[in-house]
VOPAGU-2260 file (C-alpha; in pm, 1 decimal, decimal comma):
REM VOPAGU-2260
SITE   aa  ch    i         X         Y         Z
SITE  UNK   A    0   -8984,2   -2627,0  -18647,2
SITE  UNK   A    1   -9139,4   -2994,3  -18693,0
SITE  UNK   A    2   -8903,0   -3216,8  -18875,9
SITE  UNK   A    3   -8941,1   -3197,2  -19240,7
SITE  UNK   A    4   -9135,4   -3448,1  -19475,0
SITE  UNK   A    5   -8928,8   -3677,5  -19669,7
SITE  UNK   A    6   -9194,7   -3682,5  -19942,3
SITE  UNK   A    7   -9571,0   -3787,1  -20012,9
SITE  UNK   A    8   -9750,5   -4023,7  -19861,0
SITE  UNK   A    9  -10025,9   -4077,3  -20084,7
SITE  UNK   A   10  -10281,6   -3876,0  -20324,1
SITE  UNK   A   11  -10611,6   -3869,8  -20344,9
SITE  UNK   A   12  -10889,3   -3805,3  -20659,8
SITE  UNK   A   13  -11257,4   -3851,8  -20760,7
SITE  UNK   A   14  -11376,8   -4141,3  -20988,6
SITE  UNK   A   15  -11726,4   -4222,9  -21119,7
SITE  UNK   A   16  -11774,5   -4615,3  -21168,8
SITE  UNK   A   17  -11566,1   -4779,1  -20865,9
SITE  UNK   A   18  -11543,3   -5113,9  -21093,6
SITE  UNK   A   19  -11403,4   -4894,2  -21395,4
SITE  UNK   A   20  -11141,4   -4760,4  -21159,2
SITE  UNK   A   21  -11046,5   -5089,2  -21082,1
SITE  UNK   A   22  -11018,8   -5219,5  -21380,9
SITE  UNK   A   23  -10811,6   -4942,6  -21488,6
SITE  UNK   A   24  -10597,2   -4911,7  -21181,6
SITE  UNK   A   25  -10555,8   -5302,9  -21113,5
SITE  UNK   A   26  -10585,4   -5429,3  -21471,0
SITE  UNK   A   27  -10418,1   -5164,4  -21685,6
SITE  UNK   A   28  -10136,3   -5017,6  -21491,9
SITE  UNK   A   29  -10099,0   -5315,1  -21279,2
SITE  UNK   A   30  -10148,7   -5159,5  -20918,3
SITE  UNK   A   31  -10237,5   -5343,4  -20656,8
SITE  UNK   A   32  -10600,3   -5285,0  -20497,9
SITE  UNK   A   33  -10441,6   -5300,0  -20148,6
SITE  UNK   A   34  -10749,0   -5146,7  -19955,5
SITE  UNK   A   35  -11116,4   -5124,5  -20008,9
SITE  UNK   A   36  -11301,5   -4935,0  -19758,8
SITE  UNK   A   37  -11531,2   -4659,0  -19720,0
SITE  UNK   A   38  -11497,5   -4278,1  -19684,9
SITE  UNK   A   39  -11478,3   -4200,6  -19326,8
SITE  UNK   A   40  -11699,6   -3889,2  -19380,8
SITE  UNK   A   41  -11957,8   -4118,7  -19581,1
SITE  UNK   A   42  -11987,2   -4459,7  -19489,2
SITE  UNK   A   43  -12191,4   -4520,1  -19802,5
SITE  UNK   A   44  -11936,1   -4413,5  -20050,6
SITE  UNK   A   45  -11590,5   -4658,6  -20144,6
SITE  UNK   A   46  -11301,5   -4569,4  -20064,6
SITE  UNK   A   47  -11006,4   -4750,4  -20291,8
SITE  UNK   A   48  -10629,4   -4774,9  -20220,6
SITE  UNK   A   49  -10409,8   -4871,9  -20499,1
SITE  UNK   A   50   -9992,6   -4910,2  -20472,9
SITE  UNK   A   51   -9719,2   -5182,2  -20384,3
SITE  UNK   A   52   -9805,7   -5487,8  -20213,6
SITE  UNK   A   53   -9812,2   -5351,6  -19887,7
SITE  UNK   A   54   -9963,9   -5008,7  -19943,0
SITE  UNK   A   55   -9628,0   -4854,8  -19856,2
SITE  UNK   A   56   -9641,2   -4495,3  -19800,1
SITE  UNK   A   57   -9528,2   -4273,5  -20116,1
SITE  UNK   A   58   -9674,1   -4559,0  -20341,9
SITE  UNK   A   59  -10072,5   -4476,0  -20267,6
SITE  UNK   A   60  -10293,6   -4335,7  -20484,0
SITE  UNK   A   61  -10673,9   -4350,0  -20337,8
SITE  UNK   A   62  -11025,7   -4282,5  -20510,6
SITE  UNK   A   63  -11373,4   -4170,9  -20398,9
SITE  UNK   A   64  -11558,0   -4336,2  -20651,5
SITE  UNK   A   65  -11922,8   -4137,0  -20686,7
SITE  UNK   A   66  -12117,8   -4254,5  -21020,1
SITE  UNK   A   67  -12394,7   -3978,1  -20963,1
SITE  UNK   A   68  -12146,3   -3692,0  -20956,3
SITE  UNK   A   69  -12105,7   -3437,0  -21241,7
SITE  UNK   A   70  -11777,5   -3463,7  -21414,7
SITE  UNK   A   71  -11485,5   -3223,4  -21251,8
SITE  UNK   A   72  -11262,8   -2979,5  -21407,4
SITE  UNK   A   73  -10921,0   -2962,2  -21355,5
SITE  UNK   A   74  -10817,2   -2608,8  -21286,5
SITE  UNK   A   75  -10681,6   -2359,0  -20978,5
SITE  UNK   A   76  -10683,8   -2413,3  -20685,5
SITE  UNK   A   77  -10592,1   -2803,8  -20766,2
SITE  UNK   A   78  -10349,6   -3094,0  -20778,7
SITE  UNK   A   79  -10349,7   -3074,7  -21148,9
SITE  UNK   A   80  -10202,8   -3423,0  -21201,5
SITE  UNK   A   81  -10026,4   -3700,5  -21012,0
SITE  UNK   A   82   -9718,2   -3909,4  -21207,0
SITE  UNK   A   83   -9609,9   -4238,9  -21110,8
SITE  UNK   A   84   -9222,3   -4365,6  -21119,4
SITE  UNK   A   85   -9134,0   -4643,2  -21368,6
SITE  UNK   A   86   -8794,5   -4790,2  -21440,8
SITE  UNK   A   87   -8561,9   -4618,0  -21743,2
SITE  UNK   A   88   -8642,9   -4780,0  -22045,8
SITE  UNK   A   89   -8996,9   -4894,7  -21963,7
SITE  UNK   A   90   -9216,3   -4595,2  -22158,2
SITE  UNK   A   91   -9202,7   -4798,9  -22494,0
SITE  UNK   A   92   -9368,3   -5054,2  -22324,5
SITE  UNK   A   93   -9622,3   -4854,6  -22174,8
SITE  UNK   A   94   -9708,2   -4652,3  -22457,0
SITE  UNK   A   95   -9789,3   -5023,5  -22648,5
SITE  UNK   A   96   -9963,8   -5140,2  -22369,2
SITE  UNK   A   97  -10185,7   -4811,4  -22300,9
SITE  UNK   A   98  -10294,4   -4804,9  -22658,2
SITE  UNK   A   99  -10386,4   -5176,2  -22660,4
SITE  UNK   A  100  -10618,2   -5057,3  -22383,8
SITE  UNK   A  101  -10736,3   -4775,1  -22630,2
SITE  UNK   A  102  -10581,2   -4517,9  -22363,0
SITE  UNK   A  103  -10454,9   -4201,5  -22586,5
SITE  UNK   A  104  -10096,8   -4114,6  -22474,3
SITE  UNK   A  105   -9888,2   -3819,1  -22547,1
SITE  UNK   A  106   -9543,9   -3870,5  -22545,3
SITE  UNK   A  107   -9247,2   -3961,7  -22417,9
SITE  UNK   A  108   -9132,4   -3617,6  -22381,5
SITE  UNK   A  109   -8813,9   -3484,8  -22225,5
SITE  UNK   A  110   -8852,1   -3272,8  -21886,1
SITE  UNK   A  111   -8584,6   -3207,1  -21609,2
SITE  UNK   A  112   -8370,6   -3475,1  -21757,9
SITE  UNK   A  113   -8654,6   -3740,1  -21756,9
SITE  UNK   A  114   -8872,6   -3907,9  -22010,1
SITE  UNK   A  115   -9244,3   -3857,8  -21936,4
SITE  UNK   A  116   -9566,6   -4034,5  -22086,7
SITE  UNK   A  117   -9883,1   -3849,9  -22007,8
SITE  UNK   A  118  -10273,7   -4004,1  -22040,1
SITE  UNK   A  119  -10603,0   -3950,4  -21839,7
SITE  UNK   A  120  -10793,7   -4271,5  -21660,8
SITE  UNK   A  121  -11163,0   -4339,1  -21749,1
SITE  UNK   A  122  -11274,2   -4042,4  -21566,1
SITE  UNK   A  123  -11043,4   -3783,5  -21704,2
SITE  UNK   A  124  -10781,6   -3765,0  -21406,6
SITE  UNK   A  125  -10442,6   -3654,9  -21558,2
SITE  UNK   A  126  -10202,3   -3903,9  -21514,5
SITE  UNK   A  127   -9800,3   -3940,7  -21600,8
SITE  UNK   A  128   -9579,0   -4201,4  -21594,9
SITE  UNK   A  129   -9214,3   -4050,2  -21529,4
SITE  UNK   A  130   -8872,1   -4269,6  -21623,5
SITE  UNK   A  131   -8514,8   -4163,8  -21567,7
SITE  UNK   A  132   -8292,3   -4121,0  -21892,7
SITE  UNK   A  133   -8100,6   -4466,9  -21992,6
SITE  UNK   A  134   -7883,8   -4596,7  -21747,8
SITE  UNK   A  135   -8084,1   -4395,4  -21459,7
SITE  UNK   A  136   -8128,0   -4623,7  -21148,8
SITE  UNK   A  137   -8421,9   -4731,7  -20999,2
SITE  UNK   A  138   -8640,8   -4438,8  -20912,4
SITE  UNK   A  139   -8802,1   -4561,3  -20597,7
SITE  UNK   A  140   -8608,7   -4835,6  -20411,5
SITE  UNK   A  141   -8948,2   -5006,2  -20361,9
SITE  UNK   A  142   -9051,5   -5332,6  -20507,8
SITE  UNK   A  143   -9308,1   -5337,5  -20735,5
SITE  UNK   A  144   -9647,2   -5545,0  -20706,9
SITE  UNK   A  145   -9524,3   -5858,5  -20893,1
SITE  UNK   A  146   -9858,2   -6034,5  -20907,3
SITE  UNK   A  147  -10031,0   -5829,8  -21113,1
SITE  UNK   A  148  -10028,1   -5833,1  -21515,1
SITE  UNK   A  149   -9743,4   -5596,9  -21593,3
SITE  UNK   A  150   -9386,3   -5739,8  -21623,3
SITE  UNK   A  151   -9158,0   -5696,7  -21287,9
SITE  UNK   A  152   -8893,4   -5522,9  -21522,1
SITE  UNK   A  153   -9145,8   -5194,7  -21610,0
SITE  UNK   A  154   -9403,8   -5219,0  -21327,6
SITE  UNK   A  155   -9489,4   -4904,6  -21185,5
SITE  UNK   A  156   -9244,0   -4877,6  -20851,6
SITE  UNK   A  157   -9382,8   -4574,3  -20651,2
SITE  UNK   A  158   -9546,1   -4253,3  -20669,8
SITE  UNK   A  159   -9300,4   -3980,9  -20857,0
SITE  UNK   A  160   -9481,4   -3684,0  -20740,7
SITE  UNK   A  161   -9757,8   -3440,1  -20812,6
SITE  UNK   A  162   -9816,8   -3096,7  -21040,8
SITE  UNK   A  163  -10011,9   -2815,0  -20866,1
SITE  UNK   A  164  -10222,4   -2508,7  -21019,3
SITE  UNK   A  165  -10200,3   -2227,8  -20730,1
SITE  UNK   A  166  -10422,2   -1891,1  -20737,5
SITE  UNK   A  167  -10077,8   -1794,2  -20585,9
SITE  UNK   A  168   -9800,1   -1989,6  -20656,3
SITE  UNK   A  169   -9540,7   -1822,0  -20490,1
SITE  UNK   A  170   -9728,5   -1898,2  -20139,1
SITE  UNK   A  171   -9759,8   -2261,3  -20234,1
SITE  UNK   A  172   -9383,3   -2264,4  -20305,8
SITE  UNK   A  173   -9367,0   -2107,7  -19947,6
SITE  UNK   A  174   -9588,5   -2401,2  -19814,1
SITE  UNK   A  175   -9333,0   -2639,3  -19961,6
SITE  UNK   A  176   -9033,5   -2496,7  -19843,8
SITE  UNK   A  177   -9221,9   -2488,7  -19487,1
SITE  UNK   A  178   -9298,0   -2865,8  -19518,7
SITE  UNK   A  179   -8899,6   -2955,6  -19583,6
SITE  UNK   A  180   -8939,8   -2934,1  -19996,8
SITE  UNK   A  181   -8646,3   -2727,6  -20142,0
SITE  UNK   A  182   -8635,6   -2562,8  -20457,2
SITE  UNK   A  183   -8455,1   -2750,3  -20745,0
SITE  UNK   A  184   -8561,0   -2615,7  -21093,3
SITE  UNK   A  185   -8779,4   -2456,9  -21319,9
SITE  UNK   A  186   -8856,0   -2453,2  -21717,7
SITE  UNK   A  187   -9102,0   -2276,5  -21874,3
SITE  UNK   A  188   -9420,0   -2250,0  -21617,5
SITE  UNK   A  189   -9288,3   -2558,6  -21443,3
SITE  UNK   A  190   -9112,9   -2484,3  -21110,7
SITE  UNK   A  191   -9006,0   -2811,4  -20966,9
SITE  UNK   A  192   -8979,6   -2883,2  -20580,8
SITE  UNK   A  193   -8814,5   -3171,2  -20405,2
SITE  UNK   A  194   -8811,0   -3357,0  -20055,3
SITE  UNK   A  195   -8547,1   -3534,0  -19938,4
SITE  UNK   A  196   -8646,2   -3866,8  -19927,6
SITE  UNK   A  197   -8615,3   -4192,2  -20185,3
SITE  UNK   A  198   -8940,8   -4199,5  -20303,9
SITE  UNK   A  199   -9211,5   -3986,1  -20398,1
SITE  UNK   A  200   -9056,1   -3656,7  -20376,0
SITE  UNK   A  201   -9131,1   -3421,8  -20625,2
SITE  UNK   A  202   -9399,4   -3139,0  -20643,4
SITE  UNK   A  203   -9420,7   -2887,3  -20946,5
SITE  UNK   A  204   -9574,4   -2591,7  -20912,0
SITE  UNK   A  205   -9746,3   -2449,7  -21242,9
SITE  UNK   A  206   -9746,2   -2096,9  -21286,6
SITE  UNK   A  207   -9966,0   -2065,5  -21590,6
SITE  UNK   A  208  -10314,0   -1916,4  -21698,4
SITE  UNK   A  209  -10606,2   -2163,8  -21586,2
SITE  UNK   A  210  -10975,1   -2181,1  -21546,0
SITE  UNK   A  211  -11095,2   -2213,6  -21219,8
SITE  UNK   A  212  -11148,5   -2564,4  -21118,1
SITE  UNK   A  213  -11469,5   -2811,8  -21000,0
SITE  UNK   A  214  -11458,7   -3078,9  -20752,5
SITE  UNK   A  215  -11575,9   -3418,1  -20920,2
SITE  UNK   A  216  -11487,0   -3746,7  -21105,9
SITE  UNK   A  217  -11142,5   -3661,1  -21309,6
SITE  UNK   A  218  -10974,4   -3433,8  -21023,8
SITE  UNK   A  219  -10749,3   -3478,5  -20754,1
SITE  UNK   A  220  -10884,0   -3389,9  -20422,6
SITE  UNK   A  221  -10553,8   -3356,0  -20224,0
SITE  UNK   A  222  -10191,4   -3438,6  -20164,2
SITE  UNK   A  223  -10046,4   -3604,8  -19832,5
SITE  UNK   A  224   -9706,4   -3571,9  -19731,4
SITE  UNK   A  225   -9574,1   -3798,8  -19466,7
SITE  UNK   A  226   -9446,9   -3713,0  -19111,4
SITE  UNK   A  227   -9286,1   -3900,0  -18810,9
SITE  UNK   A  228   -9549,9   -3932,9  -18547,9
SITE  UNK   A  229   -9896,2   -3802,8  -18404,4
SITE  UNK   A  230   -9687,8   -3565,2  -18205,9
SITE  UNK   A  231   -9548,1   -3422,3  -18517,4
SITE  UNK   A  232   -9862,4   -3356,6  -18622,4
SITE  UNK   A  233   -9974,6   -3157,0  -18327,5
SITE  UNK   A  234   -9661,7   -2957,2  -18375,7
SITE  UNK   A  235   -9744,5   -2868,5  -18743,2
SITE  UNK   A  236  -10128,0   -2769,8  -18612,1
SITE  UNK   A  237   -9999,4   -2557,9  -18409,8
SITE  UNK   A  238   -9785,1   -2375,4  -18674,2
SITE  UNK   A  239  -10033,8   -2366,9  -18932,3
SITE  UNK   A  240  -10263,2   -2246,9  -18692,8
SITE  UNK   A  241  -10021,9   -1964,7  -18591,4
SITE  UNK   A  242   -9996,8   -1826,8  -18931,7
SITE  UNK   A  243  -10352,6   -1796,8  -18964,5
SITE  UNK   A  244  -10397,0   -2121,3  -19229,5
SITE  UNK   A  245  -10700,8   -2294,4  -19250,2
SITE  UNK   A  246  -10631,2   -2630,9  -19089,0
SITE  UNK   A  247  -10795,1   -2901,0  -18945,5
SITE  UNK   A  248  -10805,3   -3096,8  -18577,1
SITE  UNK   A  249  -10572,6   -3405,9  -18611,6
SITE  UNK   A  250  -10831,0   -3702,5  -18728,0
SITE  UNK   A  251  -10785,7   -4070,4  -18666,1
SITE  UNK   A  252  -10747,8   -4248,9  -19011,1
SITE  UNK   A  253  -10708,3   -4596,0  -18862,5
SITE  UNK   A  254  -10409,9   -4691,5  -19113,6
SITE  UNK   A  255  -10275,5   -4351,7  -19007,4
SITE  UNK   A  256  -10361,5   -4026,1  -18814,1
SITE  UNK   A  257  -10345,5   -3691,2  -19073,1
SITE  UNK   A  258  -10476,6   -3359,0  -19049,6
SITE  UNK   A  259  -10550,3   -3123,8  -19358,5
SITE  UNK   A  260  -10469,6   -2794,8  -19450,8
SITE  UNK   A  261  -10530,8   -2551,8  -19725,8
SITE  UNK   A  262  -10246,5   -2319,7  -19771,7
SITE  UNK   A  263  -10294,0   -1956,8  -19881,7
SITE  UNK   A  264  -10266,2   -2102,9  -20271,0
SITE  UNK   A  265  -10561,1   -2284,5  -20229,2
SITE  UNK   A  266  -10434,3   -2624,5  -20276,6
SITE  UNK   A  267  -10540,4   -2879,4  -20004,3
SITE  UNK   A  268  -10264,2   -3074,3  -19797,6
SITE  UNK   A  269  -10284,6   -3373,6  -19578,6
SITE  UNK   A  270   -9995,5   -3435,1  -19330,9
SITE  UNK   A  271  -10038,6   -3812,9  -19265,3
SITE  UNK   A  272   -9820,4   -4039,5  -19031,6
SITE  UNK   A  273   -9544,6   -4320,1  -19173,7
SITE  UNK   A  274   -9694,8   -4671,8  -19134,9
SITE  UNK   A  275   -9558,6   -5015,3  -19257,4
SITE  UNK   A  276   -9871,3   -4977,7  -19517,2
SITE  UNK   A  277  -10211,8   -4950,8  -19573,5
SITE  UNK   A  278  -10316,3   -5273,3  -19696,6
SITE  UNK   A  279  -10575,1   -5446,7  -19507,5
SITE  UNK   A  280  -10797,2   -5747,8  -19545,0
SITE  UNK   A  281  -11170,5   -5750,8  -19502,2
SITE  UNK   A  282  -11398,8   -6062,8  -19394,7
SITE  UNK   A  283  -11274,9   -6277,5  -19697,8
SITE  UNK   A  284  -10958,8   -6302,6  -19943,1
SITE  UNK   A  285  -10657,7   -6146,5  -19859,7
SITE  UNK   A  286  -10566,9   -5730,4  -19892,3
SITE  UNK   A  287  -10814,2   -5555,3  -20131,2
SITE  UNK   A  288  -11035,7   -5870,3  -20207,1
SITE  UNK   A  289  -11364,6   -5769,4  -19971,7
SITE  UNK   A  290  -11468,7   -5462,0  -19787,5
SITE  UNK   A  291  -11248,2   -5377,7  -19506,0
SITE  UNK   A  292  -11399,5   -5154,5  -19206,8
SITE  UNK   A  293  -11278,9   -5032,6  -18926,8
SITE  UNK   A  294  -11413,5   -5162,3  -18555,1
SITE  UNK   A  295  -11610,4   -4832,1  -18499,6
SITE  UNK   A  296  -11797,4   -4911,8  -18840,3
SITE  UNK   A  297  -11840,6   -5275,5  -18826,6
SITE  UNK   A  298  -12186,5   -5256,4  -18662,4
SITE  UNK   A  299  -12297,7   -5117,2  -18954,5
SITE  UNK   A  300  -12134,9   -5338,8  -19205,8
SITE  UNK   A  301  -12468,8   -5510,0  -19317,6
SITE  UNK   A  302  -12614,3   -5168,2  -19407,3
SITE  UNK   A  303  -12324,3   -5050,8  -19587,1
SITE  UNK   A  304  -12231,5   -5358,0  -19782,1
SITE  UNK   A  305  -12608,2   -5328,3  -19908,8
SITE  UNK   A  306  -12535,0   -4988,8  -20044,7
SITE  UNK   A  307  -12187,2   -5030,5  -20240,5
SITE  UNK   A  308  -12174,7   -5233,5  -20565,8
SITE  UNK   A  309  -11973,3   -5560,0  -20509,1
SITE  UNK   A  310  -11641,2   -5522,5  -20690,5
SITE  UNK   A  311  -11426,4   -5775,0  -20882,4
SITE  UNK   A  312  -11047,7   -5750,9  -20872,7
SITE  UNK   A  313  -10801,3   -5890,3  -21159,8
SITE  UNK   A  314  -10618,2   -6202,6  -21047,0
SITE  UNK   A  315  -10273,7   -6279,4  -21090,2
SITE  UNK   A  316  -10221,6   -6303,2  -21480,8
SITE  UNK   A  317   -9952,9   -6457,8  -21738,2
SITE  UNK   A  318   -9713,9   -6164,9  -21839,4
SITE  UNK   A  319   -9834,8   -6215,5  -22214,8
SITE  UNK   A  320   -9610,6   -5916,7  -22337,3
SITE  UNK   A  321   -9901,4   -5839,7  -22351,2
SITE  UNK   A  322  -10266,3   -5795,0  -22384,7
SITE  UNK   A  323  -10317,7   -5698,1  -22029,8
SITE  UNK   A  324  -10603,9   -5927,6  -22026,6
SITE  UNK   A  325  -10676,4   -6037,0  -21698,4
SITE  UNK   A  326  -10898,4   -6267,1  -21503,9
SITE  UNK   A  327  -11105,5   -6182,6  -21208,2
SITE  UNK   A  328  -11221,4   -6263,6  -20858,7
SITE  UNK   A  329  -11499,1   -6186,6  -20692,8
SITE  UNK   A  330  -11434,5   -5897,5  -20428,0
SITE  UNK   A  331  -11752,6   -5890,3  -20252,3
SITE  UNK   A  332  -11882,3   -6057,8  -19941,8
SITE  UNK   A  333  -12215,5   -6277,8  -19911,4
SITE  UNK   A  334  -12514,6   -5988,1  -19919,3
């Protein structure tokens, strides 16, 4: 058997307008836009990476913006929601901050010895902030992005985990155990599995009635877990193929190598190799401030830039206690 995964690598969703996503995730949630690149399957579509300063695996949420797509519907079989880890005692700050930005918030509620806020991004993606109970240790061991609009003591540390809606929760649970997650607890219709790493370790399997989902803005496309090397990926691919799972070939994703597997419960998983981070610079500015392209797409840069919207990224702002207002910097390249 290949080595167990230590936890999540990233989560990828779909949103509508790219600039709206940047304003929300960087300007409101205070994540760093570590990379703006393109969807490798559709080079005329952005792929936006948000995370800590380096885009460390286990901190990253990515989005494919498509302003022309019909809204999605959360349902089976999908990743239903993604949660971020924040420090104990910070949820009151976050509740106030989100309210100031006209974001409807549910909670805090208590769940598995944690406190949780629930809300949605502008596209309708279901998000959570998870904090330990008072006096709990830092939830991730990762330094937050310190140049954003959120005070360091409240800033998002990393991904916490995801919740899944499966057409066969037992099959999804078996997949998680194969990957190295262990059963931890269950309450009501939520069964928790946890990997052994320090961050981004939780997958909750929801065993509840739900309609079938529809892919589109406001839904999460897949969840990726970390593996050690490309050799490990080939071992995993053989294992999944032997079991008759729908598994892709190993792919070069520029920042890492990966494969995709749809387990029998219908949820799409990606296995992605560890790296020092996915932060990448384009021709101008620092990471995330202009369009970064792999070498094999550089010859098409003029065409790509002519078809993609020009983005502005919130600059470092004073920690103002807090309206969250941010100046912005032009993130596009000269056309």
